[in-house]
C-alpha positions as CSV (number, residue, x, y, z in Angstrom):
1,M,3.0,37.6,-7.9
2,S,1.1,35.5,-10.8
3,K,-2.1,34.0,-8.7
4,R,-4.2,30.7,-10.2
5,I,-7.4,29.8,-9.8
6,I,-7.6,25.6,-9.8
7,T,-10.8,23.8,-9.0
8,G,-11.4,20.1,-8.1
9,I,-14.7,18.1,-9.1
10,D,-15.2,15.1,-7.2
11,I,-18.1,13.1,-8.3
12,G,-18.8,10.5,-6.1
13,T,-21.9,8.1,-5.4
14,H,-23.2,10.1,-2.5
15,S,-22.4,13.4,-3.3
16,V,-20.4,15.8,-5.7
17,R,-18.0,17.9,-3.9
18,V,-16.3,21.3,-5.6
19,V,-13.4,22.7,-4.1
20,I,-12.2,26.2,-5.5
21,T,-8.7,27.2,-4.7
22,E,-6.2,30.1,-5.4
23,H,-2.7,29.2,-5.9
24,T,0.4,31.7,-5.8
25,E,3.3,31.1,-8.0
26,G,6.3,30.1,-5.7
27,G,3.6,29.7,-2.6
28,G,2.8,26.4,-0.6
29,L,-0.6,24.6,-1.1
30,P,-3.6,26.3,-2.6
31,H,-6.1,28.3,-0.4
32,I,-9.7,27.3,-0.6
33,I,-11.6,30.3,-1.6
34,G,-15.2,28.5,-2.3
35,I,-16.7,25.0,-2.0
36,G,-20.1,23.6,-2.8
37,K,-21.8,20.2,-2.4
38,A,-24.8,18.6,-4.3
39,E,-26.3,15.3,-3.9
40,S,-25.3,12.9,-7.0
41,R,-27.4,11.1,-8.6
42,G,-27.2,8.6,-11.6
43,L,-24.2,6.8,-10.0
44,R,-23.9,2.9,-9.1
45,H,-20.6,2.0,-7.7
46,G,-19.0,5.1,-8.6
47,Y,-19.8,4.7,-12.3
48,I,-22.4,7.2,-14.4
49,I,-25.8,5.2,-15.1
50,N,-28.0,8.3,-16.0
51,I,-25.8,11.0,-17.2
52,T,-28.4,13.7,-17.0
53,D,-28.8,13.6,-13.3
54,A,-24.9,13.3,-13.0
55,V,-24.9,16.4,-14.8
56,K,-27.4,18.2,-12.5
57,G,-25.3,17.1,-9.2
58,V,-22.2,18.7,-10.9
59,R,-23.8,21.9,-11.8
60,A,-25.6,22.6,-8.5
61,A,-22.1,21.7,-6.9
62,V,-20.2,23.9,-9.1
63,E,-22.9,26.5,-8.8
64,E,-22.5,27.0,-4.9
65,A,-19.0,26.8,-5.1
66,E,-18.5,29.6,-7.8
67,Q,-20.9,31.6,-5.0
68,I,-19.0,31.6,-2.0
69,A,-15.4,32.1,-4.1
70,G,-16.8,34.9,-6.4
71,V,-15.5,33.8,-10.0
72,R,-16.7,31.5,-12.4
73,I,-14.7,28.6,-13.3
74,R,-14.0,27.1,-16.7
75,E,-12.1,24.5,-16.3
76,A,-11.0,22.1,-13.6
77,Y,-9.2,18.5,-12.8
78,I,-11.8,15.6,-11.8
79,S,-11.6,12.4,-10.1
80,V,-11.9,8.9,-10.7
81,G,-13.2,6.4,-8.6
82,G,-15.5,3.8,-9.0
83,V,-15.3,-0.2,-9.0
84,G,-13.6,0.3,-12.7
85,L,-10.9,1.7,-11.5
86,E,-7.8,-0.8,-10.5
87,G,-4.3,-0.8,-10.3
88,A,-1.9,-3.2,-11.7
89,Q,2.1,-3.7,-11.3
90,S,3.8,-4.2,-14.8
91,T,7.7,-4.3,-15.9
92,G,9.2,-2.9,-19.0
93,A,12.8,-2.7,-20.2
94,A,14.9,-0.4,-22.9
95,I,18.1,-1.0,-24.5
96,I,20.0,2.0,-24.0
97,S,20.5,3.9,-27.3
98,R,23.6,5.9,-27.2
99,A,27.2,5.2,-28.3
100,D,28.5,5.9,-24.9
101,S,25.6,3.8,-22.8
102,E,24.5,7.4,-20.8
103,I,20.7,6.6,-19.7
104,T,18.5,9.5,-21.6
105,E,15.5,10.9,-20.5
106,S,14.0,9.0,-23.7
107,D,15.2,5.6,-22.8
108,V,13.2,5.7,-19.5
109,E,10.2,6.7,-21.6
110,R,10.8,3.8,-23.8
111,A,10.7,1.5,-20.5
112,L,8.0,3.1,-19.3
113,R,5.9,2.8,-22.6
114,A,6.9,-0.9,-22.9
115,G,5.5,-1.2,-19.4
116,E,2.2,0.3,-20.6
117,Q,2.3,-2.6,-24.0
118,N,3.0,-5.1,-21.6
119,L,0.1,-4.4,-19.4
120,A,-2.2,-7.8,-18.9
121,N,-6.1,-7.8,-19.6
122,A,-5.8,-4.1,-21.0
123,A,-9.0,-4.1,-23.4
124,N,-11.8,-1.4,-22.8
125,K,-9.2,0.3,-20.5
126,K,-7.4,3.8,-20.3
127,I,-4.7,4.7,-18.7
128,L,-4.4,6.9,-15.9
129,H,-1.4,6.8,-14.2
130,T,2.1,5.3,-15.0
131,I,3.7,5.3,-11.5
132,P,7.8,4.1,-11.5
133,I,8.7,1.7,-8.2
134,T,12.1,0.6,-9.3
135,Y,14.4,1.0,-11.8
136,T,16.8,-1.5,-12.7
137,V,20.3,-1.1,-14.8
138,D,22.2,-4.1,-16.3
139,G,20.1,-6.0,-12.9
140,K,21.2,-4.2,-10.3
141,R,18.6,-1.6,-8.8
142,I,18.9,1.8,-8.9
143,Y,17.6,4.7,-5.9
144,G,17.2,8.0,-7.6
145,R,16.8,8.9,-11.3
146,P,18.3,6.8,-13.9
147,A,18.9,9.4,-16.4
148,G,23.1,10.2,-16.6
149,M,23.9,6.9,-15.1
150,K,25.4,4.4,-17.9
151,G,24.2,1.0,-18.5
152,L,23.3,-1.3,-21.4
153,K,19.7,-2.3,-20.6
154,L,16.9,-0.5,-18.7
155,E,14.2,-2.2,-16.6
156,V,11.5,-0.3,-14.7
157,K,8.9,-2.1,-12.3
158,C,5.7,0.3,-12.9
159,L,1.9,0.8,-11.3
160,I,-0.3,1.4,-13.8
161,V,-3.6,2.8,-13.0
162,T,-6.7,2.4,-15.1
163,S,-10.2,3.3,-15.6
164,L,-13.0,1.2,-17.5
165,E,-12.6,3.4,-20.8
166,Q,-16.5,3.8,-21.1
167,H,-16.6,5.0,-17.5
168,L,-14.0,7.4,-17.7
169,N,-15.8,8.7,-21.0
170,D,-18.9,9.7,-19.1
171,L,-17.2,11.5,-16.4
172,I,-15.5,13.8,-18.9
173,R,-18.8,14.6,-20.7
174,A,-20.6,14.7,-17.4
175,V,-18.0,17.5,-16.3
176,E,-18.1,19.0,-20.4
177,E,-22.6,19.1,-20.2
178,A,-22.4,20.9,-16.9
179,G,-20.0,23.4,-18.8
180,I,-16.7,23.0,-17.3
181,E,-13.6,21.9,-19.5
182,P,-11.7,19.2,-17.8
183,I,-7.8,19.6,-17.8
184,D,-7.2,16.0,-16.5
185,A,-8.3,13.0,-14.5
186,C,-6.7,11.5,-11.3
187,A,-7.1,8.6,-9.0
188,S,-9.6,9.2,-6.4
189,P,-7.4,7.5,-3.6
190,I,-4.2,9.2,-5.0
191,A,-5.7,12.4,-4.7
192,A,-6.8,11.9,-1.0
193,S,-3.7,10.9,-0.3
194,F,-1.8,14.5,-1.4
195,V,-4.1,15.7,1.7
196,A,-4.1,12.4,4.1
197,L,-0.5,11.0,4.0
198,T,2.1,12.9,5.7
199,K,5.4,12.2,4.0
200,A,7.1,10.2,7.0
201,Q,3.6,8.0,6.4
202,R,4.2,7.7,3.0
203,M,8.0,6.7,3.1
204,A,7.5,4.4,6.2
205,G,4.8,2.4,4.0
206,C,1.0,2.9,4.9
207,V,-2.4,2.1,3.5
208,L,-4.9,4.7,2.6
209,A,-8.6,3.7,2.9
210,N,-11.1,6.0,1.1
211,I,-14.6,5.0,2.4
212,G,-17.3,6.1,0.2
213,A,-20.5,5.2,0.3
214,E,-20.8,2.4,-2.1
215,T,-17.2,1.9,-2.6
216,I,-13.7,1.7,-0.4
217,S,-10.6,2.9,-3.1
218,M,-7.2,1.5,-1.1
219,V,-4.3,2.7,-2.7
220,V,-0.6,1.3,-0.3
221,Y,2.5,3.9,-0.2
222,E,5.8,2.1,0.4
223,E,9.3,4.5,0.2
224,G,6.8,7.5,-0.6
225,I,5.1,5.9,-4.1
226,P,2.1,4.1,-4.5
227,I,3.1,0.4,-4.9
228,S,-0.9,-1.0,-5.5
229,L,-4.3,0.3,-5.7
230,E,-7.9,-1.6,-5.2
231,V,-11.2,-0.5,-5.6
232,F,-13.8,-2.8,-3.5
233,P,-17.8,-2.6,-4.3
234,T,-19.1,-2.0,-0.6
235,G,-19.1,1.0,1.3
236,S,-20.9,2.8,4.3
237,T,-24.1,3.0,2.9
238,D,-24.2,-1.4,3.4
239,I,-23.4,0.1,7.1
240,T,-26.5,2.0,7.3
241,N,-28.8,-0.4,5.4
242,D,-27.5,-3.3,7.9
243,I,-28.4,-1.1,10.4
244,A,-32.0,-0.1,9.2
245,L,-32.8,-3.8,8.5
246,G,-31.4,-5.4,11.9
247,L,-33.6,-2.6,14.2
248,K,-35.9,-2.5,11.6
249,I,-35.8,1.8,11.2
250,P,-36.4,4.1,8.6
251,L,-32.9,4.6,6.6
252,E,-32.7,8.2,7.7
253,D,-32.6,7.1,11.4
254,A,-30.0,4.5,10.8
255,E,-27.7,7.2,9.2
256,L,-27.6,9.1,12.6
257,I,-26.9,5.9,14.6
258,K,-24.3,4.7,12.5
259,L,-22.5,8.3,13.1
260,G,-23.5,7.9,16.7
261,K,-25.9,10.7,16.9
262,G,-29.1,11.1,17.9
263,G,-30.3,9.7,21.4
264,Y,-31.8,6.8,20.1
265,D,-33.1,3.9,23.0
266,F,-32.1,0.5,21.1
267,P,-29.7,-2.5,23.0
268,K,-26.1,-1.0,22.8
269,K,-24.7,-4.5,22.2
270,K,-27.3,-5.1,19.3
271,M,-26.1,-1.7,17.6
272,N,-22.8,-3.1,17.9
273,D,-22.9,-6.4,16.7
274,I,-25.0,-4.9,13.4
275,I,-21.9,-2.3,12.7
276,L,-19.1,-4.4,13.6
277,S,-19.8,-7.7,11.8
278,R,-20.1,-5.3,8.1
279,L,-17.1,-3.5,9.4
280,E,-15.2,-7.3,9.8
281,D,-16.8,-7.7,6.1
282,M,-14.9,-4.4,4.8
283,F,-11.9,-4.7,6.4
284,S,-11.5,-8.5,5.5
285,L,-11.1,-7.2,1.7
286,V,-8.5,-4.7,2.6
287,I,-6.7,-7.5,4.6
288,A,-7.2,-10.1,1.3
289,H,-5.3,-7.3,-0.6
290,L,-2.1,-6.6,1.9
291,K,-1.7,-10.1,1.7
292,K,-1.9,-10.7,-1.8
293,I,0.8,-7.8,-2.3
294,G,2.5,-9.4,0.4
295,K,2.1,-6.2,2.7
296,H,0.0,-7.4,5.5
297,E,1.0,-5.9,9.1
298,L,4.2,-4.6,7.2
299,L,3.2,-1.4,7.0
300,P,4.5,0.5,10.0
301,A,2.8,3.5,10.0
302,G,-0.7,1.5,9.1
303,I,-4.0,2.8,8.0
304,V,-5.6,5.6,7.1
305,I,-9.0,5.8,6.6
306,T,-10.6,8.5,4.8
307,G,-14.0,9.6,2.9
308,G,-17.4,9.4,4.5
309,G,-17.2,6.0,5.7
310,S,-14.5,7.5,8.4
311,G,-17.5,9.1,10.4
312,V,-18.5,5.6,11.8
313,E,-18.2,5.9,15.3
314,T,-15.7,3.0,16.0
315,I,-14.0,2.6,12.7
316,E,-10.6,3.5,13.9
317,D,-10.4,1.6,16.7
318,F,-12.2,-1.4,14.9
319,A,-9.3,-1.1,11.8
320,R,-6.3,-1.1,14.3
321,V,-7.6,-4.5,16.0
322,A,-8.9,-5.8,12.8
323,M,-5.7,-5.2,10.8
324,R,-3.3,-5.3,13.8
325,L,-1.9,-2.0,12.4
326,P,-1.8,1.4,13.8
327,S,-4.8,3.3,12.7
328,K,-5.6,7.1,11.8
329,I,-8.6,8.9,10.9
330,P,-6.6,12.4,9.5
331,T,-7.6,15.9,11.2
332,N,-6.3,18.2,9.0
333,T,-8.2,21.1,8.8
334,L,-8.6,22.9,5.4
335,D,-10.2,26.4,6.4
336,F,-10.9,29.4,4.4
337,P,-7.7,32.1,4.8
338,S,-8.4,33.9,2.0
339,N,-12.1,34.7,1.8
340,P,-13.4,36.9,4.1
341,K,-16.9,36.1,3.2
342,S,-16.8,32.7,4.6
343,K,-15.7,31.4,8.4
344,K,-15.9,27.8,7.5
345,Q,-13.6,25.4,8.2
346,I,-13.7,22.2,6.9
347,K,-13.0,18.8,8.9
348,D,-14.8,16.5,7.2
349,T,-12.0,14.1,5.1
350,S,-15.2,13.4,2.5
351,W,-13.4,16.9,0.9
352,F,-10.1,15.2,0.4
353,V,-10.4,14.2,-2.9
354,A,-11.7,17.2,-4.1
355,Y,-8.9,19.3,-2.4
356,G,-6.3,16.9,-3.4
357,L,-6.7,17.5,-6.9
358,C,-6.4,21.2,-6.7
359,I,-2.8,20.7,-5.0
360,W,-2.4,17.8,-8.2
361,G,-3.4,20.7,-10.3
362,I,-0.1,22.6,-8.7
363,T,2.6,21.0,-11.4
364,N,0.5,19.6,-13.7
365,D,-0.6,21.7,-17.0
366,R,-1.4,19.2,-19.4
367,P,-3.9,19.7,-22.5
368,V,-7.6,19.6,-21.8
369,L,-9.5,16.5,-22.0
370,H,-12.4,16.1,-24.1
371,A,-15.2,12.8,-24.2
372,R,-14.2,12.4,-27.7
373,G,-10.9,13.2,-27.9
374,N,-8.0,10.8,-27.2
375,F,-6.9,10.7,-23.5
376,F,-3.3,9.3,-22.5
377,G,-2.2,10.3,-19.1
378,N,1.3,9.5,-17.5
379,I,2.1,11.7,-13.8
380,K,5.4,10.3,-14.0
381,E,7.0,13.8,-13.8
382,M,4.2,15.1,-11.9
383,F,5.2,12.5,-9.3
384,A,8.7,13.6,-9.4
385,N,7.8,16.9,-8.7
386,L,4.5,17.0,-6.3
387,L,6.0,14.7,-3.6
388,K,7.9,17.3,-2.7
389,Q,5.4,19.8,-1.7
390,L,3.0,17.2,-0.2
391,M,1.4,18.2,3.2
392,P,4.3,17.6,5.4
């Protein structure tokens, strides 16, 4: 059976994380054979402000992962996060072209393309993903695939995920200059959801909040597919800064207090008040977005929290109370069953984006990206194939 090496590179504001996996054709999820992490420099709110510093971080993380895996990597899937990432719903329609009124794949494609063209405020943006939410044939909603059905007019409502073109090109360039060819790019919260969410959660309806150092990226799932995506310019670093200011202590100590580590003798109530006040601000953004899309308190599978910020001591309980929804931090353990050199297990959800990119790479064979070339991606087929094989 043929084996493939699939690599995911997640360039975050705080860290660059690289996961190298091996996937056997026809096998299940890819096995991790190497991981690498390096301090991320030259980024602000998830976008690159200094390309040279960003390249150094990518190179260091890649070298560490290669050393553990014992392989050299030449290509990788990359994540796109940051405040330039956003999702918007759009609609498109196509008149059925065949004389016998049968809907073909090309009609579906034309309806999706029309949805992309109808996207408002598209200047300076590149489309990362176009995800069909609902199809309507002659005014009636249909479930499943429209191709093969009969009708005169096909309409589609889709979620279009875009990134600022300049931001995407900078990410691609940073990876290229580190000696790696980027194959494709995936929105960070969607990549994390491949690992963090179960099929039952995605079907029932839930929100994934990926809390990074300087951003919170959220994606809302319903009936198995993403229906909304948003990124906010606040993150777990803000909690650390608040603790440092409130208790007049160094940032390093504030970080340990935030994670519930270290025997610091500060009034517990004061510490909790500082953390809860910032969490309130952060979750009010998530709640406001859910109200805007009409899903507030209407997601049975609740909120799932990942990313570095999920390590904050009281966050799970706070989210449950603030959002009036079930709240969960995933406990998936990513281990290295195929690498005898490493006895490591990864329990930290900060690795979910990089590993999610590897899962995404299983069914996604597309031409390699170039910073200078035309990057135009669509994951309609990927969602159809991949949602079947996500984590149980």
